[in-house]
C-alpha positions in Angstrom: -5.9 17.1 -15.1 -2.8 16.0 -16.9 -0.1 13.8 -15.5 2.0 16.7 -14.1 -0.9 18.1 -12.2 -1.9 14.6 -10.9 1.6 14.2 -9.4 1.7 17.7 -7.9 -1.9 17.3 -6.5 -1.1 14.0 -4.9 2.0 15.4 -3.3 0.1 18.4 -2.0 -2.8 16.3 -0.7 -0.6 13.6 1.0 2.1 15.8 2.5 1.8 16.1 6.3 1.7 19.7 7.7 4.7 20.5 9.8 6.2 23.5 11.7 9.4 24.9 10.4 11.5 26.8 13.0 13.8 28.3 10.4 12.0 31.7 10.2 12.0 32.0 14.0 15.7 31.2 14.2 16.6 33.6 11.4 14.5 36.4 12.9 15.8 35.9 16.4 19.4 35.9 15.1 18.7 39.2 13.2 17.0 40.9 16.2 19.7 40.0 18.6 22.2 41.6 16.3 20.2 44.6 15.1 17.4 45.6 17.6 17.8 49.2 18.6 20.1 50.1 15.8 17.4 51.2 13.3 14.0 52.9 13.4 11.3 50.2 13.6 10.0 50.4 10.0 13.6 50.0 8.7 14.4 47.3 11.2 11.3 45.3 10.0 12.3 45.8 6.4 15.8 44.7 7.0 14.5 41.6 8.9 12.3 40.8 5.9 15.4 41.2 3.6 17.4 38.9 5.9 14.7 36.3 5.6 14.6 36.6 1.8 18.3 36.3 1.6 18.7 33.3 3.9 15.5 31.2 4.0 15.7 27.7 2.4 14.4 27.6 -1.1 12.4 24.8 -2.7 11.6 24.0 -6.3 9.8 20.7 -6.7 9.7 18.2 -9.5 7.2 19.2 -12.1 6.6 22.7 -10.7 6.0 25.6 -13.0 5.1 28.1 -10.3 7.8 28.3 -7.6 8.2 29.4 -4.0 7.2 28.2 -0.6 6.6 30.0 2.7 8.7 27.3 4.5 11.6 25.1 3.3 9.2 22.6 1.8 5.4 22.3 1.0 3.2 22.5 4.1 6.1 23.5 6.3 4.7 26.4 8.3 6.8 29.1 10.0 6.1 30.7 13.3 6.1 34.4 14.1 7.6 34.8 17.6 7.6 38.6 17.3 3.8 38.4 17.3 3.0 35.4 19.4 5.7 33.2 20.8 4.8 29.5 21.1 5.7 27.8 24.3 7.3 24.3 24.3 4.0 23.0 25.6 2.2 24.6 22.6 4.6 22.9 20.2 4.2 19.5 21.8 0.3 19.9 21.7 0.4 20.9 18.0 2.6 17.9 17.3 0.6 15.4 19.3 -3.0 16.5 19.0 -5.1 13.9 17.2 -6.7 16.3 14.6 -5.0 18.8 12.2 -1.6 18.3 13.9 1.7 19.9 12.8 4.7 17.7 12.9 8.0 18.8 14.3 10.9 16.9 16.0 11.8 16.9 19.7 15.2 18.3 18.5 13.5 21.3 16.9 11.3 21.9 20.0 14.3 21.8 22.2 16.2 24.3 20.0 13.1 26.6 19.9 13.0 26.4 23.7 16.7 27.3 24.0 17.1 29.9 21.3 13.7 31.5 20.4 11.6 31.5 23.5 14.1 33.2 25.9 14.5 36.2 23.5 10.9 36.7 22.7 9.2 36.1 26.0 7.9 39.5 27.1 8.8 41.1 23.8 6.1 39.6 21.6 3.0 41.5 20.6 0.8 39.0 22.4 2.7 39.5 25.7 2.4 43.3 25.2 -1.3 43.0 24.7 -2.1 40.9 27.8 0.3 42.8 30.0 -1.7 45.9 29.4 -5.2 44.5 29.1 -7.6 45.8 31.8 -8.9 43.2 34.2 -12.5 43.9 33.1 -11.5 43.0 29.5 -9.6 39.9 30.6 -12.6 38.6 32.5 -15.0 39.2 29.6 -12.5 37.6 27.2 -12.0 34.5 29.5 -15.8 34.1 29.9 -16.1 33.8 26.1 -18.0 37.0 25.5 -15.7 37.8 22.6 -12.4 36.8 21.0 -9.5 38.9 19.9 -7.9 38.1 16.6 -4.8 40.2 17.0 -3.6 38.3 20.1 -2.9 35.4 17.7 -2.0 36.9 14.4 -1.3 40.2 12.7 -4.3 42.2 11.4 -6.0 41.4 8.1 -7.6 41.1 5.5 -5.5 41.8 2.5 -6.8 41.5 -1.0 -5.1 43.0 -4.1 -6.3 44.9 -7.2 -4.5 44.8 -10.5 -1.6 47.1 -9.7 1.1 44.4 -9.4 0.3 43.3 -13.0 1.1 46.9 -14.2 4.0 47.8 -12.0 7.1 45.8 -10.8 9.2 46.4 -7.7 11.5 48.7 -9.7 8.5 50.9 -10.6 7.5 51.0 -7.0 11.0 52.0 -6.0 10.9 54.9 -8.5 7.6 56.1 -7.0 9.1 55.8 -3.5 12.2 57.8 -4.5 10.0 60.5 -6.0 7.9 60.7 -2.8 11.1 61.0 -0.7 12.3 63.8 -2.9 9.0 65.7 -2.2 9.1 65.4 1.5 8.7 68.8 3.3 11.0 69.0 6.3 10.2 72.7 6.7 6.5 72.5 7.5 5.4 68.9 7.8 6.1 67.5 11.3 5.7 63.9 9.9 8.3 64.2 7.2 11.0 62.3 9.3 8.5 59.5 10.0 7.5 59.4 6.4 11.1 59.1 5.2 11.7 56.1 7.6 8.6 54.4 6.3 9.5 55.1 2.7 13.0 53.9 3.1 11.6 50.7 4.7 9.4 50.2 1.7 12.3 50.6 -0.7 14.3 48.0 1.2 11.3 45.6 1.0 11.2 46.0 -2.7 14.9 45.0 -2.9 14.2 42.0 -0.7 11.5 40.7 -3.0 13.8 41.0 -6.0 16.6 39.2 -4.1 14.1 36.4 -3.2 13.2 35.9 -6.8 16.8 36.1 -8.1 17.7 33.3 -5.6 15.0 31.2 -7.2 16.4 31.9 -10.6 19.8 30.8 -9.6 18.5 27.6 -8.0 16.5 26.8 -11.1 19.6 27.3 -13.3 21.6 25.0 -11.0 18.9 22.4 -11.3 18.7 22.8 -15.1 22.4 22.0 -15.3 21.5 18.5 -14.0 18.5 17.9 -16.3 18.0 17.2 -19.9 15.2 17.6 -22.4 11.8 19.2 -21.5 12.5 19.6 -17.8 15.7 21.4 -18.4 13.9 23.9 -20.7 11.2 24.4 -18.1 13.7 25.2 -15.4 15.5 27.7 -17.6 12.1 29.3 -18.3 11.4 29.5 -14.6 14.8 31.1 -14.1 14.1 33.7 -16.8 10.7 34.5 -15.3 12.2 34.8 -11.8 14.8 37.3 -13.1 12.0 39.4 -14.6 9.3 39.3 -11.9 8.7 40.8 -9.4 11.3 43.4 -10.5 9.3 44.2 -13.6 5.6 44.1 -14.5 4.6 40.8 -16.1 4.2 40.4 -19.8 2.7 36.8 -20.1 0.2 34.8 -18.1 3.0 32.6 -16.7 4.8 35.7 -15.5 1.6 37.2 -14.1 0.9 34.2 -12.0 4.5 34.0 -10.7 4.3 37.7 -10.0 1.3 37.3 -7.8 2.8 34.3 -6.1 6.0 36.2 -5.1 3.9 39.0 -3.7 1.7 36.5 -1.8 4.8 34.9 -0.4 6.3 38.2 0.6 3.3 39.3 2.6 2.9 36.0 4.5 6.7 35.8 5.1 6.8 39.4 6.5 3.8 38.8 8.9 0.9 36.4 9.2 -2.0 38.7 8.7 -5.4 37.2 9.6 -6.3 35.5 6.7 -3.8 35.0 4.0 -3.3 37.4 1.1 -5.8 36.9 -1.7 -5.6 37.9 -5.3 -9.1 39.3 -5.4 -10.5 39.2 -8.9 -7.9 36.9 -10.4 -10.0 36.3 -13.6 -10.0 40.1 -14.2 -6.3 40.3 -13.7 -5.2 37.3 -15.8 -7.6 37.6 -18.7 -5.6 40.3 -20.7 -2.4 38.1 -20.4 -4.4 35.0 -21.5 -5.8 36.8 -24.6 -2.4 38.2 -25.6 -0.7 34.8 -25.1 -3.4 33.1 -27.2 -3.0 35.7 -30.0 0.8 35.4 -30.0 0.7 31.6 -30.0 2.8 31.1 -26.9 -0.1 29.5 -24.9 -3.3 27.6 -25.5 -6.3 27.0 -23.2 -4.9 23.7 -21.8 -1.6 25.4 -21.0 -3.4 28.2 -19.2 -5.4 25.7 -17.2 -2.2 23.9 -16.3 -0.7 27.1 -15.0 -3.8 27.9 -13.0 -3.7 24.4 -11.5 -0.1 24.9 -10.5 -1.2 28.1 -8.6 -4.1 26.2 -6.9 -1.7 23.6 -5.7 0.8 26.2 -4.4 -2.0 27.8 -2.4 -3.0 24.4 -1.0 0.6 23.8 0.1 0.3 26.8 2.5 -1.4 25.7 5.6 -2.5 28.2 8.2 0.1 29.2 10.9 -0.8 27.3 14.1 -2.2 29.1 17.1 -1.0 29.2 20.7 -2.4 28.7 24.3 -5.9 27.3 24.7 -6.5 27.8 21.0 -3.7 25.4 20.2 -5.5 22.6 22.1 -8.6 23.0 19.9 -8.6 21.1 16.6 -8.5 23.8 14.0 -8.1 23.9 10.2 -5.2 23.9 7.8 -7.1 26.3 5.6 -5.5 29.7 5.3 -8.6 31.3 3.7 -7.3 32.4 0.3 -10.6 33.3 -1.4 -10.6 33.9 -5.2 -13.3 36.1 -6.6 -14.7 35.1 -10.0 -17.2 37.1 -12.1 -18.4 40.3 -10.4 -18.1 43.7 -11.9 -15.4 45.6 -13.7 -14.4 49.1 -12.5 -16.6 50.5 -15.3 -19.7 48.5 -14.1 -19.6 45.9 -16.9 -19.7 42.2 -16.3 -16.4 40.9 -15.1 -16.7 37.2 -16.1 -14.5 35.9 -18.8 -12.9 32.6 -20.0 -10.5 32.6 -17.0 -13.6 32.4 -14.7 -14.6 29.1 -16.3 -11.0 27.8 -16.3 -10.8 28.5 -12.6 -14.1 26.6 -12.0 -12.8 23.7 -14.0 -9.5 23.6 -12.0 -11.4 23.7 -8.7 -13.7 20.9 -9.8 -10.9 18.6 -11.0 -8.5 19.2 -8.1 -11.1 19.4 -5.3 -8.4 20.6 -2.9 -8.9 22.2 0.5 -7.9 25.6 -0.9 -8.1 28.1 -2.5 -11.8 28.7 -2.1 -13.4 30.0 -5.3 -16.4 32.3 -5.0 -18.9 33.4 -7.6 -19.9 37.0 -7.7 -23.2 37.4 -9.4 -24.5 40.8 -10.6 -27.5 41.6 -12.8 -24.9 41.7 -15.6 -23.6 38.1 -15.0 -24.5 35.6 -17.7 -26.6 32.5 -16.9 -23.7 30.4 -18.1 -21.6 31.5 -15.1 -24.2 30.6 -12.6 -25.0 27.3 -14.3 -21.3 26.3 -14.4 -20.9 27.1 -10.7 -24.0 25.1 -9.8 -22.5 22.1 -11.6 -19.5 22.3 -9.3 -21.7 22.7 -6.2 -23.5 19.5 -7.1 -20.2 17.6 -6.7 -20.4 18.3 -2.9 -17.1 20.1 -2.3 -18.8 22.9 -0.4 -17.6 25.4 -3.0 -17.9 27.7 -4.8 -19.8 30.1 -2.5 -22.0 32.8 -4.1 -22.0 36.5 -3.5 -24.3 39.3 -4.5 -21.9 41.5 -6.5 -24.4 44.4 -6.7 -25.0 44.2 -2.9 -21.3 44.2 -2.2 -21.0 47.5 -4.2 -23.9 48.9 -2.2 -22.3 47.9 1.1 -18.9 49.4 0.2 -20.4 52.7 -1.1 -22.5 53.0 2.1 -19.2 52.6 4.0 -17.6 55.5 2.2 -15.9 54.0 -0.9 -16.1 55.5 -4.3 -18.3 53.7 -6.8 -15.3 52.6 -8.9 -13.3 51.4 -5.9 -16.4 49.5 -4.7 -16.9 47.8 -8.0 -13.2 46.8 -8.0 -13.7 45.4 -4.5 -15.3 42.2 -3.4 -14.9 39.6 -0.5 -12.0 37.8 1.1 -11.6 35.4 4.0 -15.0 34.0 4.5 -17.5 36.7 3.5 -15.9 40.1 4.4 -16.2 43.0 2.0 -13.4 45.4 1.2 -12.0 47.7 -1.5 -9.3 45.5 -3.0 -5.8 47.0 -3.1 -7.0 50.1 -1.3 -8.2 49.1 2.1 -7.1 47.7 5.4 -10.2 46.0 6.6 -9.3 44.5 9.9 -11.2 41.7 11.6 -11.0 42.3 15.4 -12.7 39.1 16.6 -16.0 37.5 17.3 -18.9 38.6 19.6 -20.9 36.0 21.5 -24.3 37.5 21.3 -26.2 34.6 23.0 -23.7 34.9 25.9 -24.7 38.5 26.3 -28.3 37.4 26.7 -27.2 34.8 29.3 -25.4 37.4 31.5 -28.5 39.7 31.1 -30.6 36.9 32.7 -28.0 36.8 35.6 -27.6 40.5 36.3 -24.2 40.8 34.6 -22.7 37.6 36.1 -21.3 34.8 34.1 -23.2 31.8 35.5 -20.5 29.3 34.5 -17.7 31.1 36.5 -19.7 33.2 38.9 -17.7 36.3 38.0 -19.3 39.6 37.2 -18.5 40.4 33.5 -21.3 42.8 32.7 -23.5 45.6 34.1 -26.0 45.2 37.0 -29.2 45.5 35.0 -31.5 43.7 37.5 -32.4 40.2 38.4 -34.3 38.3 35.6 -37.4 38.0 37.8 -37.7 41.8 38.0 -38.4 42.1 34.3 -42.2 42.5 34.0 -42.3 42.9 30.2 -40.4 41.6 27.2 -39.4 45.3 26.4 -37.8 45.6 29.9 -35.8 42.5 29.3 -34.7 43.6 25.9 -33.7 47.0 27.2 -31.4 45.3 29.7 -30.0 43.0 27.0 -29.3 46.1 24.8 -27.5 47.8 27.7 -25.3 44.7 28.3 -24.6 44.5 24.5 -23.5 48.1 24.3 -21.3 47.7 27.3 -19.5 44.7 25.9 -19.1 46.3 22.5 -17.5 49.4 24.1 -15.2 47.2 26.2 -14.0 45.4 23.1 -13.6 48.5 21.0 -11.5 50.3 23.6 -9.1 47.3 23.8 -9.1 46.9 20.0 -8.1 50.5 19.6 -5.1 50.0 21.9 -4.0 46.9 20.1 -4.4 48.7 16.8 -1.9 51.4 17.9 0.5 48.7 19.2 0.6 47.2 15.7 1.0 50.6 14.1 3.9 51.5 16.3 5.7 48.2 16.8 4.9 45.9 13.9 4.9 47.7 10.6 4.5 45.8 7.3 6.6 47.8 4.8 6.4 45.2 2.0 2.6 44.9 2.2 2.4 48.7 2.3 4.2 48.9 -1.1 1.3 47.1 -2.9 -1.6 48.9 -1.3 -2.8 52.2 -2.7 -1.9 55.5 -1.0 0.6 54.0 1.5 3.5 55.3 -0.7 1.9 58.7 -1.3 1.1 59.1 2.4 4.4 57.7 3.6 2.5 55.6 6.1 2.4 52.0 6.9 -0.5 49.6 6.1 -1.2 49.3 9.9 -0.9 53.0 10.5 -3.6 54.6 8.3 -1.6 54.2 5.1 -4.3 52.7 2.9 -7.0 54.8 1.2 -9.6 53.2 3.5 -9.3 51.9 7.0 -12.1 49.8 8.4 -12.5 47.5 11.4 -15.1 44.7 11.8 -16.6 43.0 14.7 -18.0 39.6 13.8 -21.4 39.0 15.5 -22.2 35.3 16.2 -25.3 33.4 17.1 -28.2 35.6 15.8 -30.3 32.4 15.2 -29.7 31.2 18.8 -30.3 34.6 20.4 -33.4 35.3 18.3 -35.0 32.0 19.1 -34.1 32.3 22.8 -35.7 35.7 23.0 -38.7 34.4 21.0 -39.0 31.6 23.6 -38.9 34.0 26.5 -41.5 36.3 24.9 -43.8 33.4 23.9 -43.6 31.2 27.0 -42.7 33.7 29.8 -44.1 37.1 29.0 -47.1 35.9 27.0 -47.4 32.4 28.4 -47.7 30.5 31.7 -44.0 29.9 32.4 -42.4 32.0 35.2 -39.0 33.6 34.7 -37.8 31.9 37.9 -38.7 28.5 36.5 -37.0 29.3 33.1 -33.8 30.5 34.7 -33.7 27.5 37.1 -34.4 25.1 34.2 -31.6 26.5 32.1 -29.2 26.3 35.1 -30.0 22.6 35.4 -29.5 22.1 31.6 -33.1 20.9 31.4 -32.4 18.0 33.8 -35.8 16.5 34.6 -37.6 19.0 32.4 -37.7 17.1 29.1 -41.4 18.0 28.6 -40.7 21.7 29.0 -37.7 21.5 26.6 -39.9 19.8 24.1 -42.5 22.5 24.4 -39.8 25.2 23.8 -38.5 23.3 20.8 -41.9 22.6 19.2 -44.1 25.6 20.2 -41.8 28.6 19.7 -41.7 30.7 16.6 -38.2 30.1 15.3 -36.1 32.3 12.9 -35.7 30.8 9.4 -39.3 29.8 8.7 -40.6 33.1 7.3 -42.5 33.7 10.6 -42.8 37.4 11.4 -43.1 36.6 15.1 -39.5 35.4 15.2 -38.1 37.4 12.3 -39.2 40.7 13.9 -37.1 39.8 16.9 -34.2 39.0 14.6 -34.5 42.4 13.0 -34.5 44.1 16.4 -31.4 42.3 17.5 -29.6 43.1 14.2 -30.6 46.7 14.5 -29.2 46.8 18.1 -25.9 45.3 16.8 -25.7 47.8 14.0 -26.5 50.7 16.3 -23.9 49.6 18.8 -21.1 48.9 16.4 -21.5 50.9 13.1 -19.7 54.2 13.1 -17.5 53.7 16.2 -14.2 55.4 15.5 -10.9 53.5 15.1 -7.5 55.1 15.5 -6.8 55.4 11.8 -9.5 57.8 10.7 -11.9 54.9 9.9 -14.8 53.3 11.5 -16.1 50.0 12.9 -18.7 48.0 11.1 -20.4 44.7 11.9 -20.5 41.6 9.9 -22.3 38.4 10.6 -19.7 35.7 10.6 -18.7 32.9 13.0 -16.2 30.7 11.0 -16.0 27.9 13.6 -16.3 30.1 16.7 -19.9 29.2 17.2 -18.6 25.8 18.4 -16.3 27.4 20.9 -18.9 30.0 22.0 -21.3 27.2 22.6 -18.9 25.5 25.0 -18.8 28.8 26.9 -22.6 29.0 27.2 -25.1 27.3 29.4 -28.4 26.0 28.1 -30.5 28.4 26.1 -34.2 29.3 26.2 -34.7 27.9 22.7 -34.1 24.4 24.0 -30.4 24.2 23.1 -28.4 22.2 25.7 -25.4 23.6 27.5 -22.1 23.3 25.6 -23.7 22.7 22.2 -22.8 25.0 19.3 -24.7 28.2 18.7 -26.1 29.0 15.3 -23.5 29.9 12.6 -23.3 33.1 10.7 -26.8 34.4 9.9 -28.0 30.8 9.4 -31.0 29.6 11.4 -30.4 27.5 14.5 -29.4 23.9 13.6 -32.6 22.0 12.8 -34.9 25.0 13.3 -35.6 25.8 9.7 -38.4 23.3 9.0 -40.2 25.1 6.1 -37.6 24.7 3.4 -34.9 26.8 1.8 -37.4 29.3 0.3 -38.6 30.2 3.8 -35.0 30.6 5.0 -34.1 33.1 2.4 -37.4 35.0 3.0 -36.5 35.3 6.7 -33.0 36.5 5.9 -34.4 38.9 3.3 -35.9 40.8 6.2 -32.4 41.6 7.5 -31.0 44.8 6.1 -27.8 43.1 5.0 -26.4 46.1 3.1 -25.8 47.8 6.4 -23.2 45.1 7.2 -19.8 44.2 5.9 -21.0 40.7 5.1 -23.4 38.0 6.2 -23.0 34.2 5.9 -25.8 31.7 5.1 -25.1 28.0 5.2 -27.6 25.6 3.6 -27.4 21.8 3.3 -29.1 19.8 0.5 -29.4 16.1 0.2 -27.8 14.8 -3.1 -31.1 13.7 -4.4 -32.3 17.3 -4.4 -29.8 18.2 -7.2 -29.9 15.0 -9.3 -30.9 16.5 -12.7 -30.6 19.7 -14.8 -34.0 21.1 -13.7 -32.8 20.8 -10.0 -29.7 22.8 -10.9 -31.8 25.5 -12.6 -34.0 25.6 -9.4 -30.8 26.1 -7.3 -29.8 29.0 -9.6 -33.3 30.5 -9.2 -33.0 30.2 -5.4 -29.7 32.0 -5.4 -30.9 34.8 -7.7 -34.1 35.2 -5.7 -32.1 35.5 -2.4 -29.9 38.2 -3.9 -33.0 40.0 -5.2 -34.2 40.1 -1.6 -31.0 41.7 -0.5 -29.0 38.6 0.5 -25.2 39.0 0.6 -23.9 35.4 0.5 -25.1 31.8 0.3 -23.2 28.5 0.2 -24.2 24.8 0.1 -23.2 21.4 1.5 -24.5 18.6 -0.7 -24.3 15.5 1.4 -26.6 13.4 3.5 -26.3 12.6 7.1 -25.8 8.9 6.4 -22.5 9.6 4.5 -21.3 12.0 7.2 -21.9 9.4 9.9 -20.1 6.7 7.9 -17.2 9.1 7.6 -17.1 9.4 11.3 -16.9 5.6 11.7 -14.4 5.0 8.8 -12.4 8.2 8.3 -9.7 6.4 6.2 -12.3 5.7 3.6 -13.5 9.4 3.4 -10.2 11.4 3.3 -11.4 13.3 0.3 -14.8 14.3 1.7 -15.0 18.1 1.7 -17.8 19.9 3.5 -18.6 23.6 4.0 -17.9 24.5 7.6 -18.4 28.2 7.6 -17.0 30.6 5.0 -14.7 27.8 4.0 -14.6 24.1 3.2 -12.6 21.5 5.1 -12.0 17.8 5.0 -14.8 16.3 7.2 -12.4 13.8 8.8 -10.1 16.6 9.9 -12.8 18.2 12.0 -13.1 17.4 15.6 -16.2 15.6 16.8 -18.0 18.8 17.9 -17.6 20.4 14.5 -18.7 17.2 12.7 -21.8 16.9 14.8 -22.7 20.5 14.2 -22.6 19.9 10.4 -24.7 16.8 10.8 -27.2 18.7 12.9 -27.9 21.2 10.1 -31.2 20.7 8.3 -30.8 18.7 5.1 -33.3 19.9 2.5 -34.6 17.2 0.2 -36.1 17.1 -3.3 
């Protein structure tokens, strides 16, 4: 880390996140003047152009890569066309004790006077809830599932290498050619296609304007500088006049090209999780090799440019939520995952020198984001795995590890070509997709333990007393475990169908009312089809439902099977005990905790139940049709929703107390995995993970377990073994409970302490108490 990077890192680390109302004001101004004058795709493109023409620009001291989403680092815009914050939301975000977003009373007042009156009733969120069936509302409010698209636009979005081969002028030429080929005689969609294609063309112009404005600013700044900084600013200006209009020629141009596209997509809309470059090492390596050969760059110069990109990504905190979600302490992480290693399109190893430079940059900067991930195939060299394990030992919670061969298998199973699958990977936390060719939309989380809870109460939510499920019979009527499980499966399928029906409605609302023409430009087949990214434009169109709490529901079913149907405990007693949150039943709770076969210990009695639940989830979700010619799939991901879902759940039959978090991802229940990490991966190896779109496994090691080189080799063997068993993903916290508890007591002394929360790392002291306690409660594996 040279002095420039030290200064940029410190500024990024210490800058307080804030909300900028500029985008909302510009957009509101534009819509008041232009709404109804243009077809919606063109209106959205012209609005994007208006933002690119008028938003405040920022070029900081020392910067080599330029551009911010807001007027300054960590200044986050709002998106009132999607979800309009109330004045109360803004006050909560400003005042909440954890992960707050600063904004002035003056800005809140102006937002209340100018933005809210126009967008109330017009936002996508208002449209969704206005038309939501009461049955869906009640299930949603009971915490049976969440809905991502009531807070943000659909995502994920990950790129392939196209933008390094074509600039915006090349895209414009392709668009013009497609317009020329439109068939207005026999194609009933020709008029719609022309509108969408014209919108894409306008969006290309907007991106060029945005870059040109940066060039002009850099030139004005250069006029006031002397020496090295003057030359740097003139070089920035030259680059911004070349990209994104043209394809990049150097590594510096390639990184700036990506960053302008990244900014364009997250300025246009705030898709659920931020744009990600995908296999950045694959994309940058040819430029790096050429620059080395021509003598315009050396390895340290390349590393400096990469560090500048890392810091830019860290400057971009996640857009804040609204309503009840705004009251929960969240994360600043915008989930930009960078895939390293993996496979090339021809099936050969994808790792290269950029892979190692990226690991070094992540190690030295240890910032919140981006989150690097290592994709291991049978082709991957031992050096890549060893280098990654060295970084893991530092305790940042990253990189995470993915089974590259398994990702290809998953994608091919879901209908992708072999070449597109190899070029794909993971984004967000653990979700698989065909990079640059797929809209793979996360629709929200499913609270699987809650579905078991309503099964035990004949479809009624015991916390609210409201019926939210089917009448499948009182718990005491179930004479066998199979009868109980059949009822659970009926409730599960009912809730899945309820969610899918509403998801499909929301999907059409985004396709009709919130097109993303700039994003559509850079995703394969949208131009050829003349269709938007949100309206079946990409080559592949998939939806995911994220299933949470398989550890909790497995262990609860195991407890019911062991102690009720095969033991002495009556169902009436069990249900009554759970309703009282084990009050006065400490001995029974201890029996459940200590004498139940629990998932994660390589115990077939529990793991067979896990496989049965997983099969039921797969059967209920996989293959359901979306509105874009694609299908729904499941993945096993919770992010931090297992904490929220736990708050919406009473006590569980596995001994979990009411309100405590459920298990995260596909990880065992907190503290239930007592036979070591090898037993954990053997349990998970029994899950047919290739049928999913991703699974998540958290493991925590005590620092003493990774103290020497042989320990790191053993860690590498554990990862390789898990992937040989069919595992998709694994990640590690390397920290002891003593350190975590000290950080709770003295947060000012532990501001740099990064921990793996779910599919991402976060600063431990920025987490609320519930999330901190959940991480502490995870089993810490020793030497």
